[in-house]
N, C-alpha and C positions, 0 to 999 in steps of 0.2 A: 504494500500500500504506500502510495506517495503522500507525504505530508506537505501541505501548502498553507500559506498564510493568506487570509482574505478578510475583507471587511464583512462583518456579520450582516447577511441580507436583512434580518429583522431591524437593524439600525437604519436601513434605508426606507422602511415603510412610511414613516410619518411625512416624508417629503417626496417620496418616489413612486407612490401608488395612486393610480386613478382607477375608479370603478366606472365602467362605461356600459350604458344599456344597449342591448342588441335584441330587438324583439321583446320577448317576455323574460329574458335573463340578463344578468349583469356579469360582465367580464372584467378581469383584472388586466391593467396595462401599466407600463412605466409612464410617468409623467413626461411631457415633452422635454422638460429640462434634463431629466435623468436619461432619457433616450439620446438627447444631444451629447450628454457627457459620455455615454457609452460609445457613441460613434466617434467622438473625439479621441477617446482612449484607444479605440481600435486602430484609428489612423496613426497615432503615435507608436503603437505596437508594431505596425508594419515597418516603421522607420527605426525600430529598435531604440526608442527614446523614452522608455518608461522607467521611472524610479521604482524602488521596491514598494513604496506606498501606493503608487499608481497601479502597479500590478495587483496589489491586494484589493484596491478599489474596483478594478476591472473584474476580478474574480467574484467579488461580492455582487456587483450589478448583474453579471452574467448568470450567477446562481439564482438571483431573484427572478430574472427573466425566465429561466428554466422552470422555476416553481410556478410562476404565473401560467406558463404554457401547459403544464401538467394539470393545474386546477381548471383552467379554461377548457381543456379537452374533456375533463370529467364532467364539467357543467354541460357542455354541448352534448355529450353522450346521454345524459339523463334528461335533457330538456326536450319538450315537445317541439321546440324550434328546430331541432336537429332534423335535417331533411333526409338523412340516411336511415334506413330501417336497421335498427340495431338488434341483433340476435341476443344480446346480453341483457336486455331489459326484462 
């Protein structure tokens, strides 16, 4: 197992989370500001210009985005808004 340092995703929630309505459900998204920060850090990473603190921040934002994706997929699967017939219901 690889150990890595990252900003705790939960610490980003107060300023980094939007809840957006989509039909009869609500989905989790990064705020525009946090999304911009993520894109900026990814650009800097391409140029190999990230400090250790920025790497930790990038890892935390990326993990939060993964969490939102997982939660949103589960919401969509359980939602009547989901246009796919789900065998798992």
